[in-house]
C-alpha positions as CSV (number, residue, x, y, z in Angstrom):
1,X,-24.5,-14.4,-27.0
2,X,-25.3,-13.1,-23.5
3,X,-25.2,-9.3,-23.5
4,X,-23.1,-8.9,-20.3
5,X,-19.6,-7.6,-21.1
6,X,-16.7,-5.7,-19.5
7,X,-15.2,-2.9,-21.4
8,X,-11.6,-2.2,-20.5
9,X,-10.6,1.3,-21.4
10,X,-6.9,1.3,-22.2
11,X,-6.8,5.1,-22.5
12,X,-8.1,5.3,-18.9
13,X,-5.3,3.1,-17.7
14,X,-2.8,5.3,-19.4
15,X,-4.3,8.4,-18.1
16,X,-4.4,7.1,-14.5
17,X,-0.7,6.1,-14.7
18,X,0.1,9.6,-15.9
19,X,-1.8,11.0,-12.8
20,X,0.5,8.9,-10.6
21,X,3.6,10.0,-12.4
22,X,2.6,13.7,-12.2
23,X,2.0,13.3,-8.5
24,X,5.5,11.8,-8.1
25,X,7.6,13.3,-10.9
26,X,11.0,12.4,-9.3
27,X,10.0,8.8,-8.6
28,X,10.0,5.7,-10.7
29,X,6.7,3.7,-10.8
30,X,6.0,0.0,-10.3
31,X,2.5,-0.5,-11.8
32,X,0.8,-3.0,-9.6
33,X,-0.9,-5.6,-11.9
34,X,-1.4,-8.4,-9.4
35,X,-4.6,-10.5,-9.4
36,X,-4.8,-10.4,-13.2
37,X,-4.4,-6.6,-13.1
38,X,-7.3,-6.3,-10.6
39,X,-9.5,-8.2,-13.1
40,X,-8.4,-6.1,-16.2
41,X,-6.1,-8.7,-17.7
42,X,-2.4,-9.0,-16.9
43,X,-0.9,-8.6,-20.4
44,X,-3.7,-6.2,-21.5
45,X,-2.9,-3.9,-18.6
46,X,0.9,-4.3,-19.1
47,X,0.5,-3.1,-22.7
48,X,-1.5,-0.1,-21.6
49,X,0.8,0.7,-18.8
50,X,4.0,0.4,-20.8
51,X,5.2,3.8,-19.6
52,X,5.7,2.4,-16.1
53,X,9.3,1.8,-15.0
54,X,8.3,-1.7,-13.7
55,X,5.5,-4.0,-12.8
56,X,4.6,-5.6,-9.5
57,X,2.8,-8.9,-9.2
58,X,2.2,-11.6,-6.6
59,X,2.1,-14.7,-8.8
60,X,5.4,-16.1,-10.1
61,X,3.6,-17.4,-13.2
62,X,2.4,-13.9,-14.0
63,X,6.0,-12.6,-13.7
64,X,7.2,-15.3,-16.1
65,X,4.3,-14.4,-18.5
66,X,5.5,-10.8,-18.6
67,X,9.1,-11.8,-19.4
68,X,8.0,-14.3,-22.1
69,X,5.7,-11.6,-23.6
70,X,8.8,-9.5,-24.1
71,X,8.6,-7.0,-21.1
72,X,12.1,-6.1,-20.1
73,X,11.1,-3.6,-17.3
74,X,11.8,-4.4,-13.6
75,X,9.2,-7.1,-12.5
76,X,8.7,-7.4,-8.7
77,X,7.2,-10.3,-6.7
78,X,5.4,-8.6,-3.9
79,X,5.2,-11.7,-1.7
80,X,8.6,-13.0,-2.9
81,X,9.4,-16.7,-3.2
82,X,8.0,-19.5,-1.2
83,X,10.6,-22.2,-1.5
84,X,14.3,-22.4,-2.4
85,X,13.8,-24.1,-5.8
86,X,11.9,-21.0,-7.1
87,X,15.1,-19.0,-6.8
88,X,16.4,-20.5,-10.1
89,X,13.4,-19.1,-11.9
90,X,13.9,-15.7,-10.4
91,X,17.5,-15.6,-11.5
92,X,16.6,-17.1,-15.0
93,X,14.0,-14.4,-15.7
94,X,15.8,-11.6,-14.0
95,X,13.0,-10.9,-11.6
96,X,13.0,-8.7,-8.4
97,X,11.8,-10.2,-5.2
98,X,10.5,-8.9,-1.9
99,X,12.2,-10.6,1.2
100,X,10.0,-10.1,4.2
101,X,10.8,-13.0,6.6
102,X,13.7,-14.7,8.4
103,X,12.8,-17.8,6.5
104,X,13.2,-16.2,3.1
105,X,16.6,-14.8,4.3
106,X,17.6,-18.4,5.1
107,X,16.4,-19.7,1.8
108,X,18.7,-17.2,0.0
109,X,21.5,-19.5,1.1
110,X,20.5,-21.7,-1.9
111,X,21.3,-18.8,-4.2
112,X,24.6,-19.3,-6.2
113,X,27.3,-16.8,-6.1
114,X,27.0,-14.3,-9.0
115,X,23.2,-14.6,-9.3
116,X,22.8,-10.9,-9.0
117,X,19.3,-11.2,-7.5
118,X,17.5,-7.9,-7.1
119,X,16.1,-7.9,-3.5
120,X,13.6,-5.4,-1.8
121,X,13.8,-5.9,1.9
122,X,10.3,-5.3,3.5
123,X,10.2,-3.8,7.0
124,X,7.1,-4.1,9.1
125,X,6.3,-0.5,10.3
126,X,2.8,-1.2,11.7
127,X,0.8,-3.0,9.1
128,X,1.7,-6.2,11.0
129,X,1.2,-8.3,7.9
130,X,4.5,-9.0,6.1
131,X,7.9,-7.6,6.9
132,X,10.8,-7.9,9.3
133,X,10.6,-6.2,12.6
134,X,12.4,-2.8,12.5
135,X,14.9,-4.0,15.1
136,X,16.0,-6.8,12.8
137,X,16.4,-4.7,9.6
138,X,20.0,-3.7,10.2
139,X,21.2,-7.3,10.5
140,X,19.2,-8.4,7.6
141,X,20.6,-5.6,5.4
142,X,24.1,-6.5,6.5
143,X,23.4,-10.2,5.6
144,X,22.1,-9.2,2.2
145,X,25.1,-6.9,1.5
146,X,27.4,-9.8,2.3
147,X,25.6,-12.3,0.2
148,X,27.5,-13.2,-3.0
149,X,24.3,-13.9,-4.9
150,X,22.4,-10.7,-4.1
151,X,22.7,-7.7,-6.3
152,X,20.8,-4.4,-5.9
153,X,19.1,-3.9,-2.5
154,X,16.0,-1.6,-2.0
155,X,14.1,-1.1,1.3
156,X,10.4,-0.9,1.4
157,X,7.3,-0.9,3.7
158,X,3.5,-0.8,3.2
159,X,1.3,1.8,4.8
160,X,-1.8,0.7,6.7
161,X,-3.6,4.1,6.9
162,X,-2.5,6.3,4.0
163,X,-6.3,6.4,3.2
164,X,-7.3,7.4,6.7
165,X,-7.1,10.5,8.9
166,X,-4.2,9.0,11.0
167,X,-2.0,9.0,7.9
168,X,1.5,7.6,7.7
169,X,3.6,9.8,9.9
170,X,4.2,7.2,12.6
171,X,5.0,4.4,10.2
172,X,7.4,6.7,8.2
173,X,9.3,7.6,11.3
174,X,9.7,4.0,12.2
175,X,10.9,3.2,8.7
176,X,13.4,6.0,8.7
177,X,14.9,4.8,12.0
178,X,15.1,1.2,10.7
179,X,16.2,1.7,7.1
180,X,18.5,4.6,7.2
181,X,19.1,6.6,4.1
182,X,21.7,4.3,2.4
183,X,19.4,2.3,0.1
184,X,16.8,3.1,-2.6
185,X,13.2,3.1,-1.2
186,X,9.8,2.0,-2.3
187,X,7.0,3.2,0.0
188,X,3.9,4.8,-1.5
189,X,0.8,2.9,-2.4
190,X,-2.1,4.6,-4.3
191,X,-3.4,6.7,-1.4
192,X,0.1,7.8,-0.4
193,X,0.9,8.7,-4.1
194,X,-2.1,11.0,-4.1
195,X,-1.9,12.5,-0.6
196,X,1.6,12.3,0.9
197,X,4.5,13.6,-1.3
198,X,7.0,12.9,1.5
199,X,6.5,9.2,0.9
200,X,7.2,9.1,-2.9
201,X,10.9,8.3,-2.5
202,X,12.6,6.3,-5.3
203,X,9.8,4.0,-6.3
204,X,6.0,4.4,-5.9
205,X,3.7,1.5,-6.2
206,X,0.4,2.7,-7.6
207,X,-2.3,0.0,-7.7
208,X,-6.0,0.6,-7.4
209,X,-5.7,4.2,-8.7
210,X,-4.5,2.8,-12.1
211,X,-7.9,1.2,-12.6
212,X,-9.8,4.3,-11.9
213,X,-11.0,3.6,-8.4
214,X,-10.4,6.0,-5.5
215,X,-8.4,4.6,-2.7
216,X,-10.2,6.9,-0.2
217,X,-13.3,5.9,1.7
218,X,-16.3,7.7,0.5
219,X,-14.6,9.0,-2.6
220,X,-14.9,8.3,-6.3
221,X,-12.3,8.3,-9.1
222,X,-13.4,11.8,-10.5
223,X,-12.6,13.4,-7.1
224,X,-8.8,12.7,-7.7
225,X,-8.7,13.1,-11.5
226,X,-8.9,9.4,-12.3
227,X,-11.0,7.7,-15.0
228,X,-12.7,4.2,-14.6
229,X,-10.9,1.6,-16.7
230,X,-13.7,-1.1,-16.4
231,X,-17.3,-0.8,-17.3
232,X,-19.4,-3.8,-16.6
233,X,-22.6,-3.6,-18.6
234,X,-25.5,-5.7,-19.8
235,X,-29.1,-5.3,-21.1
236,X,-32.6,-5.7,-19.9
237,X,-33.9,-9.0,-21.0
238,X,-37.5,-8.9,-19.6
239,X,-39.9,-6.3,-18.1
240,X,-42.5,-7.0,-15.5
241,X,-45.2,-5.0,-13.7
242,X,-45.5,-5.6,-9.9
243,X,-48.7,-4.7,-8.1
244,X,-48.7,-3.6,-4.5
245,X,-47.8,-6.6,-2.4
246,X,-46.1,-8.5,-5.2
247,X,-42.5,-9.7,-4.5
248,X,-39.6,-10.4,-6.8
249,X,-36.6,-12.7,-6.6
250,X,-35.4,-15.4,-4.2
251,X,-36.5,-15.0,-0.7
252,X,-39.1,-12.4,-1.7
253,X,-36.8,-9.8,-0.2
254,X,-38.4,-6.9,-2.2
255,X,-42.1,-6.4,-1.9
256,X,-43.7,-3.6,-3.9
257,X,-45.5,-0.9,-2.0
258,X,-47.0,0.6,-5.2
259,X,-47.2,-0.2,-8.9
260,X,-43.6,-0.9,-9.8
261,X,-42.1,-1.5,-13.2
262,X,-39.2,-4.0,-12.9
263,X,-36.4,-4.8,-15.4
264,X,-34.6,-8.2,-15.4
265,X,-31.0,-7.7,-16.3
266,X,-28.7,-10.4,-17.7
267,X,-26.0,-10.2,-14.9
268,X,-25.6,-12.0,-11.7
269,X,-23.1,-13.3,-9.1
270,X,-21.7,-15.8,-11.6
271,X,-20.5,-12.8,-13.6
272,X,-18.9,-11.2,-10.6
273,X,-21.7,-8.9,-9.5
274,X,-21.9,-9.1,-5.6
275,X,-24.7,-11.4,-4.4
276,X,-24.9,-9.5,-1.2
277,X,-25.7,-6.2,-2.8
278,X,-29.0,-5.1,-1.3
279,X,-32.1,-3.4,-2.7
280,X,-31.1,0.2,-3.5
281,X,-27.6,-0.6,-5.0
282,X,-27.1,2.1,-7.8
283,X,-27.4,0.9,-11.4
284,X,-27.5,3.0,-14.5
285,X,-30.3,2.2,-17.0
286,X,-29.9,4.1,-20.2
287,X,-29.1,7.6,-18.9
288,X,-30.9,7.3,-15.6
289,X,-29.5,6.2,-12.3
290,X,-31.9,3.9,-10.5
291,X,-31.6,1.0,-8.1
292,X,-31.5,-2.8,-7.8
293,X,-34.5,-4.7,-6.3
294,X,-34.3,-7.9,-4.3
295,X,-31.7,-10.6,-4.1
296,X,-29.1,-10.9,-6.9
297,X,-29.3,-14.3,-8.6
298,X,-26.6,-16.4,-10.3
299,X,-27.3,-15.0,-13.8
300,X,-29.8,-12.2,-13.3
301,X,-30.7,-9.2,-11.2
302,X,-33.7,-6.9,-11.1
303,X,-33.8,-3.2,-11.3
304,X,-36.4,-0.5,-10.7
305,X,-37.7,1.0,-13.9
306,X,-40.5,3.1,-12.4
307,X,-38.5,6.2,-13.1
308,X,-37.3,5.0,-16.4
309,X,-40.5,4.8,-18.5
310,X,-38.6,4.5,-21.8
311,X,-36.6,1.5,-20.7
312,X,-37.5,-1.8,-22.5
313,X,-35.9,-5.2,-23.5
314,X,-32.5,-4.3,-25.0
315,X,-31.9,-1.1,-23.0
316,X,-28.3,-0.9,-21.9
317,X,-27.6,-1.2,-18.2
318,X,-24.3,-0.2,-16.6
319,X,-23.6,-2.2,-13.4
320,X,-20.5,-0.2,-12.7
321,X,-18.1,2.0,-14.6
322,X,-18.9,5.0,-16.8
323,X,-21.8,6.9,-15.2
324,X,-22.0,4.6,-12.2
325,X,-18.8,4.6,-10.1
326,X,-17.7,1.2,-8.8
327,X,-17.0,2.8,-5.5
328,X,-20.7,3.6,-5.0
329,X,-21.8,0.1,-5.9
330,X,-19.2,-1.3,-3.5
331,X,-20.2,1.0,-0.8
332,X,-23.9,-0.1,-1.1
333,X,-22.8,-3.8,-1.1
334,X,-20.6,-3.3,2.0
335,X,-17.3,-3.9,0.3
336,X,-14.7,-2.1,-1.7
337,X,-14.2,-1.4,-5.4
338,X,-11.0,-3.6,-5.4
339,X,-13.1,-6.7,-4.6
340,X,-15.7,-6.0,-7.4
341,X,-13.0,-5.4,-10.0
342,X,-11.0,-8.5,-9.1
343,X,-14.1,-10.7,-9.0
344,X,-15.0,-10.3,-12.7
345,X,-15.8,-13.7,-13.8
346,X,-14.0,-15.6,-16.8
347,X,-17.3,-16.0,-18.5
348,X,-17.8,-12.3,-19.0
349,X,-16.9,-11.2,-22.5
350,X,-14.2,-8.5,-22.5
351,X,-14.1,-5.7,-25.0
352,X,-11.0,-3.5,-25.4
353,X,-11.4,0.2,-25.9
354,X,-8.4,2.1,-27.1
C-alpha cells in the first residue's frame, strides 16, 4: 500500500465551526460543504459539522445525498437550479435555493402552487459574478412574494474583498439600499465572519475557515484560532546523495551547488500535490521543516534532507497540515489553500481522526 494518506481531523472541523459560531453568536450558520466539503468528504464533513443550522452546497446531487443520509437541516443550493425540471427535486427534498438571475425567476413559473420553495434572492453588490442588479431587487422581491409556489424569502450577497484592506463597507451600503430590512439576510463568508461583525446578520456562511485554512492573504489558521482539518502525509521511499553539479527530476530544474542529501517522497501531482510548486516549497520531514527540490512528478517529489541527517526510508513527511500550514505551501506554489484542499485525488487513502 502506498504510504500517502490524508488524515481528516473531525475534532478540528467541530472546533472551527465553534469558532465561527462564537464570532457570530446571534446568527445561524450554513456550513459550506460544496466541492466534496473542500476535499474533506461531503458526508464526513456533515457528520462533524452537525451543530450547524444548515449546509450549503453547489451540486444538486450532493444536496440529495444529504437528505437521503438523514440530514433534516436547511440545505442550500448556492448556484440554484439550472433548468425547470430540477424544481420538482428541490420541492421533493425540501431544499433551499439561491435565485440569482432573471432566467431563474422566469423558471419559477413552472413551480406548482403550494410548493413552499425556500428562496434566497442573491443581489450583486460588486462581486459582479452572480446576482441581480440592485435596481432590479425590489421588483424581484415583489414577484417572489406574489408567487404561490414560493415560501420563505431571504436576501443575500457575496463579498469580494472581505479579506482585503478595502473591506465590505461599499458593498454593504449597496445591499442595504437594495434589500431593505424586511427579509432575513445571509451575507458573511469566512473572512467577514472573522473580521466584520456588522455583516453577520441572520445567517453566516463559513466555508474555508471550517477546514482550518485562513481566509486572509499571508495568514495561517493559527492566527485566527483555527485548526487544520486535513493533513496530507507520506514517507521517504528512497535517499540519494547529489554531488555538486548533479541534477534531480524532470527538466533538471534543481542542480546541487554542494553535497546534497535528497529524499524521494511517495506523493505527486496525481495525489493532488501542485505540479507547479517550485524548489523551496516547505515540507515537514520528521520534526524538521525543509524544502522541496526540483519538479514535482506524477507520483513522487524530492525533498532536501541536508539538514535532516536522521531522515531515512520510512521517515514520515507532511506535505501540508499539522506542522506545515497549507497556506504556506499554497503561497509558495502561487495559489491558495482552497485549491490544494479541493484537489485531493480520489486515489489518496483517507484516515478519519476523531
